[in-house]
C-alpha positions in Angstrom: 0.0 0.0 0.0 2.8 2.4 0.9 4.6 1.6 -2.4 1.6 2.4 -4.3 1.1 5.7 -2.6 4.8 6.6 -3.2 4.6 5.5 -6.7 1.3 7.7 -7.1 3.2 10.7 -5.7 6.1 10.3 -7.9 4.0 10.3 -10.9 1.9 13.2 -9.6 4.7 15.5 -9.1 5.7 15.9 -12.8 2.1 16.5 -13.6 1.8 19.2 -11.0 5.0 20.8 -12.2 3.7 20.6 -15.6 0.5 22.4 -14.7 2.3 25.1 -12.8 4.6 25.8 -15.6 1.7 25.9 -18.2 -0.2 28.2 -15.9 2.9 30.5 -15.6 3.2 30.6 -19.4 -0.4 31.5 -20.1 -0.4 34.2 -17.4 -0.2 37.8 -18.2 3.3 39.4 -18.4 4.6 40.7 -15.1 5.4 44.5 -14.8 9.2 43.7 -14.7 8.8 41.7 -18.0 7.0 44.6 -19.5 9.8 47.0 -18.6 12.3 44.5 -20.2 10.3 44.6 -23.3 10.1 48.5 -23.2 13.9 48.4 -22.9 14.4 46.0 -25.8 11.8 47.9 -28.0 13.7 51.1 -27.5 17.0 49.4 -28.5 15.2 48.1 -31.7 13.9 51.5 -32.5 17.3 53.1 -32.3 19.1 50.5 -34.5 16.3 50.8 -37.0 16.4 54.6 -37.0 20.1 54.3 -37.6 19.4 52.4 -40.7 16.7 54.6 -42.3 17.8 58.1 -41.1 21.1 58.7 -42.9 19.6 58.1 -46.5 17.7 61.4 -46.1 20.7 63.4 -45.3 22.8 62.1 -48.4 22.2 65.2 -50.6 22.9 67.6 -47.7 26.1 65.7 -46.8 27.2 65.8 -50.5 27.0 69.6 -50.3 28.4 70.1 -46.9 31.5 68.0 -47.5 31.8 68.8 -51.2 31.7 65.1 -52.0 30.2 62.9 -54.8 27.3 60.6 -54.3 29.7 57.6 -54.5 31.6 59.0 -51.7 28.6 60.0 -49.2 26.9 56.6 -49.9 29.5 55.1 -47.6 27.8 56.9 -44.8 24.9 54.3 -45.3 27.2 51.4 -46.4 29.6 51.7 -43.4 26.7 51.2 -40.9 25.2 48.3 -43.1 28.5 46.5 -43.6 29.4 46.7 -39.8 26.0 45.2 -38.8 26.3 42.5 -41.6 29.8 41.4 -40.9 29.6 41.4 -37.2 26.1 40.6 -36.0 26.6 36.7 -35.7 29.9 37.3 -33.8 28.6 39.7 -31.3 25.6 37.3 -30.8 28.0 34.6 -29.9 30.1 37.0 -27.7 26.9 37.7 -25.7 26.3 33.9 -25.2 29.8 33.6 -23.7 30.3 36.9 -21.8 26.9 37.7 -20.8 24.1 39.3 -22.9 23.2 42.1 -20.4 26.8 43.3 -20.1 27.3 43.2 -23.8 24.1 45.0 -24.6 24.8 47.8 -22.1 28.1 48.2 -23.9 26.5 48.1 -27.3 24.0 50.9 -26.3 26.8 53.0 -25.0 28.9 52.5 -28.2 25.9 53.4 -30.4 25.1 56.5 -28.4 28.8 57.7 -28.2 29.4 57.0 -32.0 26.1 58.9 -32.7 27.5 62.0 -31.0 30.9 61.6 -32.9 28.7 61.5 -36.1 27.1 64.7 -35.2 30.4 66.5 -34.5 32.5 64.8 -37.3 34.5 67.7 -39.1 35.1 65.4 -42.2 33.5 62.9 -44.3 36.1 60.3 -43.5 35.7 60.7 -39.7 31.9 60.6 -40.3 32.1 57.4 -42.0 34.3 55.9 -39.4 31.9 56.9 -36.7 29.0 55.4 -38.7 30.9 52.1 -38.7 31.4 52.3 -34.9 27.6 53.1 -34.7 26.9 50.0 -36.8 28.8 47.9 -34.4 26.8 49.1 -31.5 23.6 48.6 -33.6 24.7 44.9 -34.4 25.0 44.2 -30.6 21.4 45.7 -30.0 20.0 43.7 -33.0 21.6 40.4 -32.1 20.7 40.4 -28.4 17.2 41.8 -28.2 15.5 38.6 -29.6 17.8 36.5 -27.3 16.5 38.4 -24.4 12.9 37.8 -25.5 13.6 34.0 -25.6 15.2 34.3 -22.1 12.7 36.5 -20.2 9.3 36.2 -21.8 7.0 33.1 -21.2 6.9 30.8 -24.1 3.2 31.4 -24.5 3.8 35.1 -25.0 6.8 35.0 -27.2 5.0 35.6 -30.4 3.5 38.8 -28.9 6.9 40.0 -27.9 8.5 39.2 -31.2 5.6 41.1 -32.8 6.2 44.1 -30.6 10.0 44.1 -31.7 8.8 43.9 -35.3 6.4 46.9 -34.8 9.3 49.0 -33.2 11.6 48.1 -36.2 8.9 49.0 -38.7 8.1 52.2 -36.8 11.8 53.2 -36.9 12.0 52.5 -40.6 8.9 54.6 -41.2 9.8 57.4 -38.8 13.4 57.8 -40.1 12.9 59.7 -43.3 10.1 62.0 -42.0 11.6 62.8 -38.5 15.2 63.2 -40.0 13.9 65.4 -42.8 12.3 67.7 -40.3 15.4 67.7 -38.1 17.6 68.6 -41.1 15.3 71.4 -42.1 15.0 72.9 -38.6 18.4 72.1 -36.9 20.8 70.9 -39.5 22.1 67.4 -40.6 24.0 67.1 -37.2 20.6 66.7 -35.4 19.7 63.4 -37.0 22.8 61.8 -35.1 22.6 63.9 -31.9 18.9 63.0 -31.3 20.2 59.6 -30.4 21.9 60.9 -27.3 18.8 61.4 -25.1 17.2 58.3 -26.6 20.4 56.2 -26.1 20.7 57.4 -22.5 17.1 56.3 -21.8 17.6 52.9 -23.4 20.7 52.4 -21.3 18.9 53.2 -18.1 16.0 51.0 -18.8 18.4 48.1 -19.8 20.6 48.6 -16.6 17.5 48.8 -14.3 15.3 45.9 -15.7 17.3 43.4 -17.7 18.2 40.2 -15.7 21.8 40.0 -14.4 24.0 37.7 -16.2 24.6 34.2 -14.7 28.2 33.5 -13.5 29.5 30.9 -15.8 33.0 29.2 -15.6 35.9 31.5 -16.2 37.1 29.2 -19.0 34.2 30.4 -21.0 35.9 33.6 -21.8 38.7 31.7 -23.7 36.2 29.9 -25.9 35.4 32.7 -28.2 36.2 31.6 -31.8 38.5 34.5 -33.0 39.7 32.8 -36.1 36.2 31.9 -37.2 35.0 35.4 -36.3 37.6 36.9 -38.5 36.9 34.6 -41.4 33.2 35.2 -41.3 33.6 38.9 -41.0 35.8 39.1 -44.0 33.6 36.7 -46.0 30.4 38.7 -45.3 32.3 42.0 -46.1 33.3 40.6 -49.4 29.8 39.4 -50.2 28.2 42.6 -49.0 30.6 44.8 -51.1 30.1 42.6 -54.2 26.4 43.2 -53.9 26.7 47.0 -53.3 29.5 48.3 -55.4 28.3 49.2 -58.9 24.7 49.5 -57.8 23.5 46.2 -59.5 25.9 46.4 -62.5 28.6 43.7 -62.1 32.1 44.4 -63.1 35.4 42.6 -62.7 35.7 43.9 -59.0 32.3 42.4 -58.1 33.3 39.1 -59.5 36.7 39.1 -57.5 34.8 39.9 -54.4 32.3 37.1 -55.0 35.1 34.7 -55.5 36.7 35.8 -52.4 33.5 35.4 -50.5 33.2 31.8 -51.9 36.8 31.0 -50.7 36.0 32.6 -47.4 33.0 30.2 -46.9 35.3 27.3 -47.5 38.0 28.4 -45.2 35.3 29.2 -42.5 33.8 25.7 -42.7 37.3 24.2 -42.4 38.0 26.3 -39.3 34.8 25.6 -37.6 35.1 21.8 -37.9 38.5 22.0 -36.3 37.9 24.2 -33.4 36.6 23.0 -30.1 34.2 25.9 -29.5 33.1 27.1 -32.8 31.4 30.4 -33.6 28.7 28.6 -35.3 28.0 24.9 -34.6 27.6 23.6 -38.2 25.7 20.7 -36.8 22.9 23.0 -36.1 22.1 23.2 -39.7 21.2 19.4 -39.7 18.0 20.8 -38.0 15.6 21.2 -41.0 13.4 23.7 -39.4 16.3 26.0 -38.6 17.8 25.8 -42.0 14.5 26.3 -43.5 13.7 29.4 -41.4 17.0 31.1 -42.2 16.6 30.4 -46.0 13.1 31.8 -46.0 14.2 34.8 -44.1 16.7 35.6 -46.7 14.4 35.0 -49.6 11.6 37.2 -48.1 13.8 39.9 -47.3 15.3 39.9 -50.8 11.8 40.4 -52.1 10.8 43.1 -49.7 13.8 45.1 -50.9 12.1 45.1 -54.4 9.4 47.4 -53.0 12.0 50.0 -52.0 14.1 49.7 -55.1 11.3 49.6 -57.8 8.5 51.6 -56.0 10.0 55.1 -56.3 10.8 54.6 -60.0 7.3 53.4 -60.7 5.5 56.0 -58.7 7.4 58.9 -60.2 8.2 57.6 -63.7 5.0 55.8 -64.5 2.3 57.3 -62.2 3.9 60.9 -62.4 3.8 61.5 -58.7 6.0 64.4 -57.2 8.5 63.7 -54.6 6.4 64.5 -51.6 3.7 62.2 -52.7 6.1 59.4 -53.5 7.5 59.6 -50.0 3.9 59.5 -48.6 3.1 56.5 -50.6 6.3 54.7 -49.8 5.5 55.2 -46.1 2.3 53.0 -46.3 4.3 49.8 -46.3 6.2 50.3 -43.1 3.0 51.7 -41.5 1.2 48.5 -42.4 4.1 46.4 -41.0 4.0 48.5 -37.8 0.4 47.8 -37.4 0.6 44.2 -38.2 3.5 43.2 -35.8 1.6 42.9 -32.4 -1.6 41.2 -33.8 0.7 39.0 -35.7 2.4 37.9 -32.5 -0.9 37.2 -30.9 -2.1 35.2 -33.7 1.1 33.1 -33.8 0.8 32.4 -30.0 -2.8 31.1 -30.6 -2.6 29.3 -33.9 1.1 28.2 -33.9 4.1 29.9 -35.5 4.5 27.3 -38.4 0.9 27.8 -39.6 1.2 31.7 -39.4 4.5 31.6 -41.3 2.7 29.8 -44.3 -0.1 32.3 -44.2 2.4 35.2 -44.4 4.3 33.7 -47.2 1.1 33.1 -49.2 0.0 36.9 -48.5 3.4 38.0 -50.0 3.2 35.7 -53.0 -0.3 37.0 -53.7 0.8 40.6 -53.5 3.7 40.1 -55.7 1.7 38.3 -58.3 -0.8 41.1 -58.3 1.9 43.6 -59.0 3.3 41.4 -61.8 0.0 41.9 -63.8 -1.1 45.2 -62.4 -2.0 47.8 -65.2 -0.7 51.3 -64.8 -4.3 52.7 -65.4 -5.3 51.6 -61.9 -3.0 54.3 -60.6 -1.9 54.7 -56.9 -4.7 52.5 -55.7 -3.7 49.6 -58.0 -0.2 49.9 -56.5 -1.0 50.4 -52.9 -3.5 47.3 -52.5 -0.8 44.7 -53.5 1.7 46.6 -51.4 -0.5 46.4 -48.3 -1.1 42.6 -48.8 2.7 42.2 -49.2 3.7 44.1 -46.1 0.9 42.5 -44.0 2.0 39.1 -45.1 5.6 40.1 -44.3 4.5 41.2 -40.8 2.9 37.8 -40.2 6.0 35.9 -41.7 8.6 37.7 -39.8 7.0 37.5 -36.4 6.0 33.8 -36.7 9.3 32.8 -38.2 11.4 34.5 -35.5 9.1 33.0 -32.9 9.4 29.5 -34.4 13.2 29.9 -34.3 13.8 31.4 -30.8 11.5 29.2 -28.8 13.1 26.0 -29.6 16.8 26.6 -29.1 19.4 25.9 -26.3 19.9 28.8 -24.0 23.6 29.2 -24.7 23.0 29.5 -28.5 20.3 32.2 -28.3 22.6 35.0 -29.1 24.2 33.5 -32.1 20.9 32.1 -33.5 19.5 35.6 -33.1 22.4 37.1 -34.8 21.9 34.5 -37.8 18.3 35.5 -38.1 19.2 39.1 -38.4 22.1 38.3 -40.8 19.8 36.3 -43.1 17.6 39.4 -43.2 20.5 41.8 -43.9 21.9 39.5 -46.6 18.5 39.3 -48.2 18.1 43.1 -48.2 21.7 43.6 -49.8 21.0 40.8 -52.3 17.6 42.2 -53.2 19.0 45.7 -53.7 21.6 44.4 -56.2 20.0 41.3 -57.9 16.4 42.6 -58.2 17.6 46.1 -59.0 19.5 44.5 -62.0 16.3 42.7 -63.0 14.4 46.0 -63.0 17.1 47.8 -64.9 17.4 44.9 -67.5 13.6 44.6 -67.9 13.0 48.3 -68.3 16.0 49.0 -70.6 18.8 51.4 -70.3 16.2 54.4 -70.4 13.7 52.7 -68.3 14.6 54.5 -65.2 14.0 57.9 -66.8 10.8 59.8 -66.2 10.3 60.1 -70.0 9.6 56.4 -70.5 6.7 55.4 -68.2 5.7 52.1 -69.9 9.2 50.8 -69.8 9.3 51.4 -66.1 5.9 49.7 -65.6 7.3 46.8 -67.7 10.4 46.6 -65.4 8.1 46.5 -62.3 6.0 43.7 -63.6 9.0 41.6 -64.5 10.7 42.3 -61.2 7.7 41.3 -59.1 7.1 38.2 -61.2 10.6 37.2 -60.3 9.8 38.2 -56.7 6.6 36.0 -56.7 8.8 33.0 -57.9 11.2 33.5 -55.0 8.3 33.4 -52.5 7.0 30.2 -54.2 10.5 28.7 -53.5 10.3 29.9 -49.8 6.9 28.1 -49.6 8.4 25.0 -50.9 11.1 25.2 -48.3 8.6 25.9 -45.6 6.5 22.8 -46.6 9.6 20.6 -47.0 11.3 21.8 -43.8 8.1 21.2 -41.8 7.8 17.7 -43.2 11.4 16.9 -42.4 11.2 18.2 -38.9 8.0 16.1 -38.3 9.6 13.0 -39.7 12.7 13.6 -37.5 10.6 14.2 -34.4 8.7 11.0 -35.0 11.7 8.9 -35.7 13.4 10.3 -32.6 10.5 9.5 -30.4 10.6 5.7 -31.4 
């Protein structure tokens, strides 16, 4: 009798623990967690503003520093290159040294570099300060999603990811209008100096509310893969430069850089299989769900860049809109993404991240297909309706895909996986600007980007979005295949 009672209690305890954990997950977020999300949201907003703000200032900077467009564009490229080349490395560094410690350092670096940008006396110093600012932004981007997985209950992860997506979209949408007003009223320096109070607030919130890093073994500090970090940074820099130099027109330098990037991939793989604590555990790519998520993220970001590359030419060249109206129409996409983020997270929490990922991809494919056959006679409305569908689908996909990845990984890999998600997105944006930009230029002809040839521009837009729709179909195939492989592996592992 006693043995039966003990046996019953032994089996009852896991059930009670499971019920307690489930209740904790479904409970409302505690005030402390909400303050954590406020801190992470502000960090996301700052890094997003840093991406979109400087573009508005390029004409002004060209006049102030008496420089060419090719020269001042490095104010944007230096920021993007720093993020792209270092985001995985800083994510891994956060896993080793402590995410709170590194995030605080990243916020300080971003804020200090913003001040240096605002007081830079020469274009060269401004570009160098932007690279430092990009490093700080890489830290913030890589670690915000990792903190969500660490601090937010699993049942609320989708909502938290949606909030971060909303703040990123708000930063993208707010950047051009806010910074345009700052330049007009206070000068170009204000677009960088405005980060000083915002960065200070982000630091105070993070310092007060983020959980203190656990004390790991001292040997962890020696485990950082410096060789792999250097090889990956050089490889990504070569690829990013190959995709950006020439603005979509490939020459001998682009081919050399692509060859260097290919060689770098091989050397990186060799280095990673030989080191005891690699920067990226190559075995993680055997997980079909993770590999599929990263591939889909890159494909979707490639397609989303088409809206920024093609949209201005179509709106001005074919529809004849003036500059102010073009800017207003282009802001609709980020606004829709901002409004979609939080609801998308709640839907993902209720229906499941994988299902919402598929719905988002279908929405993007539908919108791209509509633009590929859209007649110019439908005007702005004919352009905006598919764009709204695309960006709403993107909001669903991005939130659900990030949620699916970040809720199923080991704690000591959260930083590097978060960095890889952001890397896949950045590589997609860079690739989209180059490849789909080249598709648009080829389809519209040499004079297709001129205002005087509206039909050529319209043709270029249709062809570009037909290619974009095909890329999303590939993403749908990857999503279906990855999901099936993951289920097969899960069922075979349980036997």
